[in-house]
A tleap script that builds the chain and sets N, CA, C and O, in Angstrom:
source leaprc.protein.ff14SB
mol = sequence {
  NMET PRO ARG PHE LEU ASP PRO VAL ALA GLY
  PHE GLY VAL THR PHE ALA THR MET PHE LYS
  LYS ALA ASN THR GLU PHE TYR PRO GLU GLU
  LYS LYS GLN VAL ALA PRO ARG PHE HIE GLY
  ARG HIE VAL LEU ASN ARG HIE PRO ASP GLY
  LEU GLU LYS CYS VAL GLY CYS GLU LEU CYS
  ALA TRP ALA CYS PRO ALA ASP ALA ILE TYR
  VAL GLU GLY ALA ASP ASN THR GLU GLU GLU
  ARG TYR SER PRO GLY GLU ARG TYR GLY ARG
  VAL TYR GLN ILE ASN TYR LEU ARG CYS ILE
  PHE CCYS
}
set mol.1.N position { 73.579 -16.063 139.734 }
set mol.1.CA position { 73.863 -17.324 139.096 }
set mol.1.C position { 74.265 -17.050 137.648 }
set mol.1.O position { 73.625 -16.237 136.982 }
set mol.2.N position { 75.273 -17.685 137.166 }
set mol.2.CA position { 75.705 -17.461 135.778 }
set mol.2.C position { 74.651 -17.947 134.785 }
set mol.2.O position { 73.892 -18.877 135.057 }
set mol.3.N position { 74.630 -17.284 133.621 }
set mol.3.CA position { 73.605 -17.595 132.617 }
set mol.3.C position { 73.786 -18.981 132.016 }
set mol.3.O position { 72.811 -19.564 131.542 }
set mol.4.N position { 74.985 -19.523 132.018 }
set mol.4.CA position { 75.172 -20.835 131.396 }
set mol.4.C position { 74.574 -21.966 132.246 }
set mol.4.O position { 74.491 -23.107 131.791 }
set mol.5.N position { 74.156 -21.647 133.484 }
set mol.5.CA position { 73.513 -22.661 134.322 }
set mol.5.C position { 71.980 -22.643 134.195 }
set mol.5.O position { 71.302 -23.453 134.828 }
set mol.6.N position { 71.432 -21.732 133.389 }
set mol.6.CA position { 69.981 -21.666 133.196 }
set mol.6.C position { 69.400 -22.972 132.641 }
set mol.6.O position { 68.366 -23.422 133.135 }
set mol.7.N position { 70.019 -23.595 131.639 }
set mol.7.CA position { 69.471 -24.876 131.165 }
set mol.7.C position { 69.472 -25.953 132.257 }
set mol.7.O position { 68.581 -26.802 132.287 }
set mol.8.N position { 70.437 -25.924 133.125 }
set mol.8.CA position { 70.489 -26.913 134.207 }
set mol.8.C position { 69.308 -26.703 135.155 }
set mol.8.O position { 68.726 -27.671 135.643 }
set mol.9.N position { 68.954 -25.452 135.417 }
set mol.9.CA position { 67.796 -25.166 136.263 }
set mol.9.C position { 66.517 -25.653 135.582 }
set mol.9.O position { 65.618 -26.159 136.252 }
set mol.10.N position { 66.428 -25.507 134.282 }
set mol.10.CA position { 65.265 -26.006 133.545 }
set mol.10.C position { 65.161 -27.519 133.618 }
set mol.10.O position { 64.071 -28.066 133.786 }
set mol.11.N position { 66.292 -28.192 133.492 }
set mol.11.CA position { 66.278 -29.651 133.630 }
set mol.11.C position { 65.871 -30.066 135.037 }
set mol.11.O position { 65.246 -31.111 135.221 }
set mol.12.N position { 66.219 -29.257 136.028 }
set mol.12.CA position { 65.827 -29.562 137.404 }
set mol.12.C position { 64.312 -29.564 137.559 }
set mol.12.O position { 63.755 -30.420 138.246 }
set mol.13.N position { 63.649 -28.612 136.923 }
set mol.13.CA position { 62.185 -28.572 136.967 }
set mol.13.C position { 61.610 -29.798 136.255 }
set mol.13.O position { 60.651 -30.404 136.732 }
set mol.14.N position { 62.195 -30.157 135.120 }
set mol.14.CA position { 61.719 -31.319 134.367 }
set mol.14.C position { 61.869 -32.591 135.183 }
set mol.14.O position { 60.934 -33.388 135.269 }
set mol.15.N position { 63.032 -32.788 135.780 }
set mol.15.CA position { 63.254 -34.005 136.569 }
set mol.15.C position { 62.370 -34.045 137.812 }
set mol.15.O position { 61.963 -35.126 138.238 }
set mol.16.N position { 62.070 -32.907 138.391 }
set mol.16.CA position { 61.209 -32.880 139.578 }
set mol.16.C position { 59.787 -33.314 139.228 }
set mol.16.O position { 59.134 -33.981 140.030 }
set mol.17.N position { 59.301 -32.946 138.044 }
set mol.17.CA position { 57.938 -33.323 137.673 }
set mol.17.C position { 57.856 -34.729 137.087 }
set mol.17.O position { 56.769 -35.303 137.030 }
set mol.18.N position { 58.967 -35.290 136.656 }
set mol.18.CA position { 58.948 -36.633 136.078 }
set mol.18.C position { 58.534 -37.692 137.094 }
set mol.18.O position { 57.927 -38.695 136.720 }
set mol.19.N position { 58.843 -37.493 138.341 }
set mol.19.CA position { 58.610 -38.529 139.342 }
set mol.19.C position { 57.360 -38.283 140.178 }
set mol.19.O position { 57.122 -38.998 141.151 }
set mol.20.N position { 56.560 -37.286 139.816 }
set mol.20.CA position { 55.287 -37.059 140.487 }
set mol.20.C position { 54.197 -37.869 139.792 }
set mol.20.O position { 54.300 -38.183 138.607 }
set mol.21.N position { 53.150 -38.203 140.549 }
set mol.21.CA position { 52.035 -38.954 139.987 }
set mol.21.C position { 51.269 -38.056 139.013 }
set mol.21.O position { 51.002 -36.892 139.311 }
set mol.22.N position { 50.924 -38.602 137.859 }
set mol.22.CA position { 50.192 -37.839 136.843 }
set mol.22.C position { 48.758 -37.605 137.303 }
set mol.22.O position { 48.127 -38.493 137.876 }
set mol.23.N position { 48.257 -36.419 137.050 }
set mol.23.CA position { 46.897 -36.054 137.414 }
set mol.23.C position { 46.027 -36.153 136.154 }
set mol.23.O position { 45.713 -35.145 135.521 }
set mol.24.N position { 45.649 -37.382 135.806 }
set mol.24.CA position { 44.931 -37.643 134.571 }
set mol.24.C position { 43.564 -38.232 134.877 }
set mol.24.O position { 43.424 -39.055 135.781 }
set mol.25.N position { 42.551 -37.806 134.119 }
set mol.25.CA position { 41.216 -38.386 134.245 }
set mol.25.C position { 40.991 -39.323 133.065 }
set mol.25.O position { 41.270 -38.968 131.919 }
set mol.26.N position { 40.493 -40.502 133.346 }
set mol.26.CA position { 40.189 -41.475 132.305 }
set mol.26.C position { 38.712 -41.330 131.961 }
set mol.26.O position { 37.863 -42.037 132.504 }
set mol.27.N position { 38.415 -40.400 131.047 }
set mol.27.CA position { 37.044 -39.926 130.842 }
set mol.27.C position { 36.024 -41.011 130.491 }
set mol.27.O position { 35.024 -41.124 131.201 }
set mol.28.N position { 36.207 -41.792 129.472 }
set mol.28.CA position { 35.075 -42.686 129.162 }
set mol.28.C position { 34.769 -43.670 130.291 }
set mol.28.O position { 33.606 -44.004 130.520 }
set mol.29.N position { 35.785 -44.129 130.989 }
set mol.29.CA position { 35.565 -45.102 132.057 }
set mol.29.C position { 35.102 -44.428 133.346 }
set mol.29.O position { 34.197 -44.933 134.010 }
set mol.30.N position { 35.696 -43.318 133.704 }
set mol.30.CA position { 35.368 -42.619 134.948 }
set mol.30.C position { 34.761 -41.259 134.601 }
set mol.30.O position { 35.471 -40.332 134.211 }
set mol.31.N position { 33.456 -41.155 134.746 }
set mol.31.CA position { 32.785 -39.891 134.421 }
set mol.31.C position { 32.801 -38.967 135.628 }
set mol.31.O position { 32.739 -39.422 136.770 }
set mol.32.N position { 32.884 -37.660 135.368 }
set mol.32.CA position { 32.840 -36.669 136.440 }
set mol.32.C position { 31.428 -36.549 136.984 }
set mol.32.O position { 30.452 -36.773 136.267 }
set mol.33.N position { 31.330 -36.199 138.242 }
set mol.33.CA position { 30.023 -35.999 138.850 }
set mol.33.C position { 29.482 -34.630 138.424 }
set mol.33.O position { 30.176 -33.617 138.514 }
set mol.34.N position { 28.240 -34.622 137.964 }
set mol.34.CA position { 27.609 -33.393 137.490 }
set mol.34.C position { 26.945 -32.698 138.671 }
set mol.34.O position { 26.271 -33.340 139.477 }
set mol.35.N position { 27.134 -31.397 138.769 }
set mol.35.CA position { 26.527 -30.624 139.851 }
set mol.35.C position { 25.006 -30.684 139.740 }
set mol.35.O position { 24.470 -30.693 138.632 }
set mol.36.N position { 24.307 -30.725 140.871 }
set mol.36.CA position { 22.845 -30.865 140.812 }
set mol.36.C position { 22.132 -29.685 140.158 }
set mol.36.O position { 21.033 -29.860 139.633 }
set mol.37.N position { 22.721 -28.489 140.171 }
set mol.37.CA position { 22.058 -27.322 139.573 }
set mol.37.C position { 22.507 -27.049 138.143 }
set mol.37.O position { 22.101 -26.044 137.558 }
set mol.38.N position { 23.337 -27.921 137.565 }
set mol.38.CA position { 23.809 -27.729 136.196 }
set mol.38.C position { 22.679 -28.026 135.222 }
set mol.38.O position { 22.061 -29.088 135.299 }
set mol.39.N position { 22.404 -27.117 134.320 }
set mol.39.CA position { 21.310 -27.279 133.372 }
set mol.39.C position { 21.794 -27.538 131.950 }
set mol.39.O position { 20.979 -27.847 131.081 }
set mol.40.N position { 23.077 -27.422 131.690 }
set mol.40.CA position { 23.573 -27.664 130.339 }
set mol.40.C position { 23.352 -26.478 129.425 }
set mol.40.O position { 23.208 -25.343 129.881 }
set mol.41.N position { 23.327 -26.747 128.137 }
set mol.41.CA position { 23.126 -25.685 127.160 }
set mol.41.C position { 21.655 -25.330 127.050 }
set mol.41.O position { 20.782 -26.154 127.322 }
set mol.42.N position { 21.392 -24.098 126.650 }
set mol.42.CA position { 20.018 -23.637 126.482 }
set mol.42.C position { 19.438 -24.216 125.192 }
set mol.42.O position { 20.083 -24.201 124.144 }
set mol.43.N position { 18.237 -24.715 125.288 }
set mol.43.CA position { 17.538 -25.239 124.116 }
set mol.43.C position { 16.069 -24.840 124.208 }
set mol.43.O position { 15.582 -24.464 125.274 }
set mol.44.N position { 15.386 -24.926 123.101 }
set mol.44.CA position { 13.950 -24.678 123.067 }
set mol.44.C position { 13.261 -25.999 123.391 }
set mol.44.O position { 13.263 -26.917 122.571 }
set mol.45.N position { 12.673 -26.100 124.579 }
set mol.45.CA position { 12.055 -27.350 125.031 }
set mol.45.C position { 10.669 -27.526 124.429 }
set mol.45.O position { 10.013 -26.565 124.027 }
set mol.46.N position { 10.242 -28.795 124.381 }
set mol.46.CA position { 8.933 -29.135 123.825 }
set mol.46.C position { 8.163 -30.024 124.795 }
set mol.46.O position { 8.751 -30.752 125.595 }
set mol.47.N position { 6.845 -29.950 124.708 }
set mol.47.CA position { 5.969 -30.851 125.450 }
set mol.47.C position { 6.021 -32.236 124.794 }
set mol.47.O position { 6.468 -32.353 123.653 }
set mol.48.N position { 5.569 -33.293 125.496 }
set mol.48.CA position { 5.572 -34.637 124.881 }
set mol.48.C position { 4.739 -34.731 123.600 }
set mol.48.O position { 5.011 -35.582 122.753 }
set mol.49.N position { 3.736 -33.878 123.450 }
set mol.49.CA position { 2.924 -33.924 122.227 }
set mol.49.C position { 3.550 -33.150 121.067 }
set mol.49.O position { 2.974 -33.103 119.980 }
set mol.50.N position { 4.721 -32.542 121.281 }
set mol.50.CA position { 5.441 -31.864 120.209 }
set mol.50.C position { 5.293 -30.360 120.192 }
set mol.50.O position { 6.002 -29.690 119.441 }
set mol.51.N position { 4.395 -29.799 120.996 }
set mol.51.CA position { 4.238 -28.348 121.030 }
set mol.51.C position { 5.372 -27.714 121.828 }
set mol.51.O position { 5.881 -28.303 122.781 }
set mol.52.N position { 5.758 -26.511 121.427 }
set mol.52.CA position { 6.835 -25.799 122.116 }
set mol.52.C position { 6.378 -25.337 123.492 }
set mol.52.O position { 5.209 -25.009 123.692 }
set mol.53.N position { 7.319 -25.315 124.444 }
set mol.53.CA position { 6.997 -24.792 125.768 }
set mol.53.C position { 7.102 -23.272 125.805 }
set mol.53.O position { 6.582 -22.637 126.723 }
set mol.54.N position { 7.763 -22.690 124.827 }
set mol.54.CA position { 7.907 -21.237 124.759 }
set mol.54.C position { 6.579 -20.615 124.348 }
set mol.54.O position { 5.971 -21.022 123.358 }
set mol.55.N position { 6.136 -19.626 125.116 }
set mol.55.CA position { 4.886 -18.943 124.789 }
set mol.55.C position { 5.147 -17.557 124.206 }
set mol.55.O position { 4.211 -16.773 124.046 }
set mol.56.N position { 6.392 -17.243 123.889 }
set mol.56.CA position { 6.710 -15.980 123.231 }
set mol.56.C position { 6.581 -14.762 124.108 }
set mol.56.O position { 6.320 -13.673 123.599 }
set mol.57.N position { 6.755 -14.902 125.420 }
set mol.57.CA position { 6.594 -13.748 126.316 }
set mol.57.C position { 7.823 -12.840 126.314 }
set mol.57.O position { 7.740 -11.689 126.743 }
set mol.58.N position { 8.956 -13.343 125.839 }
set mol.58.CA position { 10.208 -12.594 125.709 }
set mol.58.C position { 10.816 -12.209 127.055 }
set mol.58.O position { 11.695 -11.348 127.100 }
set mol.59.N position { 10.373 -12.822 128.151 }
set mol.59.CA position { 10.948 -12.518 129.464 }
set mol.59.C position { 12.371 -13.048 129.597 }
set mol.59.O position { 13.190 -12.441 130.287 }
set mol.60.N position { 12.678 -14.170 128.949 }
set mol.60.CA position { 14.040 -14.699 129.030 }
set mol.60.C position { 15.023 -13.736 128.363 }
set mol.60.O position { 16.127 -13.539 128.871 }
set mol.61.N position { 14.642 -13.135 127.239 }
set mol.61.CA position { 15.503 -12.161 126.565 }
set mol.61.C position { 15.670 -10.910 127.417 }
set mol.61.O position { 16.745 -10.311 127.442 }
set mol.62.N position { 14.619 -10.518 128.108 }
set mol.62.CA position { 14.689 -9.334 128.966 }
set mol.62.C position { 15.575 -9.588 130.180 }
set mol.62.O position { 16.280 -8.681 130.624 }
set mol.63.N position { 15.553 -10.807 130.727 }
set mol.63.CA position { 16.301 -11.117 131.943 }
set mol.63.C position { 17.749 -11.495 131.676 }
set mol.63.O position { 18.542 -11.536 132.617 }
set mol.64.N position { 18.122 -11.770 130.449 }
set mol.64.CA position { 19.483 -12.225 130.135 }
set mol.64.C position { 20.483 -11.089 130.349 }
set mol.64.O position { 20.384 -10.058 129.683 }
set mol.65.N position { 21.460 -11.255 131.280 }
set mol.65.CA position { 22.405 -10.166 131.541 }
set mol.65.C position { 23.383 -9.925 130.397 }
set mol.65.O position { 23.898 -8.816 130.252 }
set mol.66.N position { 23.647 -10.937 129.587 }
set mol.66.CA position { 24.599 -10.787 128.485 }
set mol.66.C position { 23.914 -10.392 127.183 }
set mol.66.O position { 24.584 -10.214 126.165 }
set mol.67.N position { 22.592 -10.252 127.198 }
set mol.67.CA position { 21.820 -9.925 126.002 }
set mol.67.C position { 22.106 -10.932 124.886 }
set mol.67.O position { 22.287 -10.558 123.727 }
set mol.68.N position { 22.141 -12.220 125.258 }
set mol.68.CA position { 22.463 -13.277 124.306 }
set mol.68.C position { 21.227 -13.959 123.741 }
set mol.68.O position { 21.343 -14.747 122.803 }
set mol.69.N position { 20.052 -13.681 124.282 }
set mol.69.CA position { 18.818 -14.335 123.841 }
set mol.69.C position { 17.970 -13.326 123.072 }
set mol.69.O position { 17.783 -12.189 123.505 }
set mol.70.N position { 17.463 -13.767 121.927 }
set mol.70.CA position { 16.554 -12.945 121.136 }
set mol.70.C position { 15.300 -13.769 120.851 }
set mol.70.O position { 15.385 -14.852 120.274 }
set mol.71.N position { 14.156 -13.265 121.250 }
set mol.71.CA position { 12.877 -13.935 121.015 }
set mol.71.C position { 11.934 -12.941 120.362 }
set mol.71.O position { 11.813 -11.797 120.801 }
set mol.72.N position { 11.275 -13.390 119.318 }
set mol.72.CA position { 10.250 -12.583 118.664 }
set mol.72.C position { 8.957 -13.390 118.718 }
set mol.72.O position { 8.856 -14.450 118.100 }
set mol.73.N position { 7.992 -12.899 119.441 }
set mol.73.CA position { 6.733 -13.615 119.613 }
set mol.73.C position { 5.761 -13.358 118.478 }
set mol.73.O position { 5.817 -12.328 117.805 }
set mol.74.N position { 4.866 -14.322 118.281 }
set mol.74.CA position { 3.805 -14.187 117.278 }
set mol.74.C position { 2.568 -14.904 117.806 }
set mol.74.O position { 2.653 -15.688 118.751 }
set mol.75.N position { 1.431 -14.634 117.198 }
set mol.75.CA position { 0.172 -15.231 117.644 }
set mol.75.C position { -0.052 -16.588 116.986 }
set mol.75.O position { 0.212 -16.768 115.797 }
set mol.76.N position { -0.547 -17.547 117.784 }
set mol.76.CA position { -0.972 -18.840 117.254 }
set mol.76.C position { -2.287 -18.664 116.511 }
set mol.76.O position { -3.097 -17.804 116.857 }
set mol.77.N position { -2.490 -19.474 115.502 }
set mol.77.CA position { -3.779 -19.520 114.823 }
set mol.77.C position { -4.349 -20.922 114.999 }
set mol.77.O position { -3.631 -21.842 115.390 }
set mol.78.N position { -5.621 -21.084 114.716 }
set mol.78.CA position { -6.233 -22.411 114.848 }
set mol.78.C position { -5.683 -23.381 113.796 }
set mol.78.O position { -5.621 -24.585 114.042 }
set mol.79.N position { -5.288 -22.870 112.640 }
set mol.79.CA position { -4.738 -23.734 111.588 }
set mol.79.C position { -3.322 -24.180 111.931 }
set mol.79.O position { -2.962 -25.339 111.724 }
set mol.80.N position { -2.525 -23.262 112.451 }
set mol.80.CA position { -1.133 -23.566 112.799 }
set mol.80.C position { -0.924 -23.259 114.269 }
set mol.80.O position { -0.878 -22.096 114.669 }
set mol.81.N position { -0.797 -24.307 115.072 }
set mol.81.CA position { -0.600 -24.153 116.509 }
set mol.81.C position { 0.792 -24.687 116.847 }
set mol.81.O position { 1.101 -25.851 116.593 }
set mol.82.N position { 1.636 -23.809 117.431 }
set mol.82.CA position { 3.001 -24.172 117.780 }
set mol.82.C position { 3.196 -24.347 119.280 }
set mol.82.O position { 4.106 -25.060 119.705 }
set mol.83.N position { 2.355 -23.707 120.088 }
set mol.83.CA position { 2.449 -23.825 121.543 }
set mol.83.C position { 1.036 -23.867 122.113 }
set mol.83.O position { 0.084 -23.487 121.431 }
set mol.84.N position { 0.886 -24.329 123.362 }
set mol.84.CA position { -0.461 -24.431 123.919 }
set mol.84.C position { -1.127 -23.082 124.166 }
set mol.84.O position { -2.355 -23.008 124.207 }
set mol.85.N position { -0.366 -22.035 124.328 }
set mol.85.CA position { -0.939 -20.719 124.608 }
set mol.85.C position { -1.413 -20.017 123.352 }
set mol.85.O position { -1.483 -20.610 122.276 }
set mol.86.N position { -1.736 -18.745 123.507 }
set mol.86.CA position { -2.191 -17.972 122.352 }
set mol.86.C position { -1.030 -17.379 121.566 }
set mol.86.O position { -1.227 -16.895 120.452 }
set mol.87.N position { 0.194 -17.409 122.137 }
set mol.87.CA position { 1.384 -16.907 121.436 }
set mol.87.C position { 2.446 -17.995 121.391 }
set mol.87.O position { 2.364 -18.985 122.119 }
set mol.88.N position { 3.437 -17.807 120.538 }
set mol.88.CA position { 4.588 -18.712 120.468 }
set mol.88.C position { 5.812 -17.902 120.076 }
set mol.88.O position { 5.688 -16.772 119.605 }
set mol.89.N position { 6.988 -18.474 120.269 }
set mol.89.CA position { 8.222 -17.802 119.881 }
set mol.89.C position { 8.511 -18.053 118.411 }
set mol.89.O position { 9.028 -19.110 118.051 }
set mol.90.N position { 8.182 -17.090 117.562 }
set mol.90.CA position { 8.408 -17.263 116.121 }
set mol.90.C position { 9.898 -17.321 115.818 }
set mol.90.O position { 10.340 -18.149 115.021 }
set mol.91.N position { 10.675 -16.444 116.450 }
set mol.91.CA position { 12.130 -16.443 116.320 }
set mol.91.C position { 12.698 -16.651 117.713 }
set mol.91.O position { 12.397 -15.885 118.629 }
set mol.92.N position { 13.517 -17.681 117.879 }
set mol.92.CA position { 14.120 -18.000 119.169 }
set mol.92.C position { 15.596 -18.255 118.915 }
set mol.92.O position { 15.967 -19.320 118.423 }
set mol.93.N position { 16.446 -17.279 119.250 }
set mol.93.CA position { 17.875 -17.386 118.960 }
set mol.93.C position { 18.675 -17.182 120.236 }
set mol.93.O position { 18.363 -16.312 121.050 }
set mol.94.N position { 19.715 -17.998 120.399 }
set mol.94.CA position { 20.649 -17.842 121.509 }
set mol.94.C position { 22.041 -17.698 120.916 }
set mol.94.O position { 22.508 -18.580 120.196 }
set mol.95.N position { 22.700 -16.594 121.216 }
set mol.95.CA position { 24.056 -16.340 120.744 }
set mol.95.C position { 25.019 -16.925 121.770 }
set mol.95.O position { 25.276 -16.312 122.807 }
set mol.96.N position { 25.557 -18.120 121.481 }
set mol.96.CA position { 26.443 -18.792 122.426 }
set mol.96.C position { 27.798 -18.095 122.555 }
set mol.96.O position { 28.531 -18.361 123.507 }
set mol.97.N position { 28.141 -17.218 121.626 }
set mol.97.CA position { 29.384 -16.462 121.765 }
set mol.97.C position { 29.261 -15.401 122.852 }
set mol.97.O position { 30.253 -15.044 123.488 }
set mol.98.N position { 28.050 -14.896 123.068 }
set mol.98.CA position { 27.821 -13.888 124.105 }
set mol.98.C position { 27.367 -14.497 125.418 }
set mol.98.O position { 27.486 -13.862 126.466 }
set mol.99.N position { 26.844 -15.728 125.380 }
set mol.99.CA position { 26.241 -16.356 126.556 }
set mol.99.C position { 27.298 -16.579 127.639 }
set mol.99.O position { 28.402 -17.044 127.356 }
set mol.100.N position { 26.944 -16.240 128.887 }
set mol.100.CA position { 27.855 -16.449 130.019 }
set mol.100.C position { 27.407 -17.625 130.879 }
set mol.100.O position { 27.962 -17.846 131.955 }
set mol.101.N position { 26.409 -18.384 130.417 }
set mol.101.CA position { 25.895 -19.587 131.080 }
set mol.101.C position { 25.595 -19.333 132.549 }
set mol.101.O position { 26.000 -20.092 133.430 }
set mol.102.N position { 24.873 -18.241 132.787 }
set mol.102.CA position { 24.527 -17.923 134.168 }
set mol.102.C position { 23.478 -18.882 134.678 }
set mol.102.O position { 23.052 -18.777 135.828 }
savepdb mol mol.pdb
quit
């Protein structure tokens, strides 16, 4: 095919897509269905009384395949209690740039 017909071929693609139905989602009005196992972003959860659910065991950091979680545990004292157990997560960091949302 001669090179001067290349723009005509491009217009053919444009005209072919002009008459197809648009595949658009109207987000605020029509929300997508969320998968039942979707947990969202990782956060440090708390009990209703305000204490952290993290007990500083560092198992989540050990199990993370992307090495995106860093937890440094410390001991609770009677004066300052952060979690119901004897330990709490003093440093709890999640690197979302490394996280693969497994």
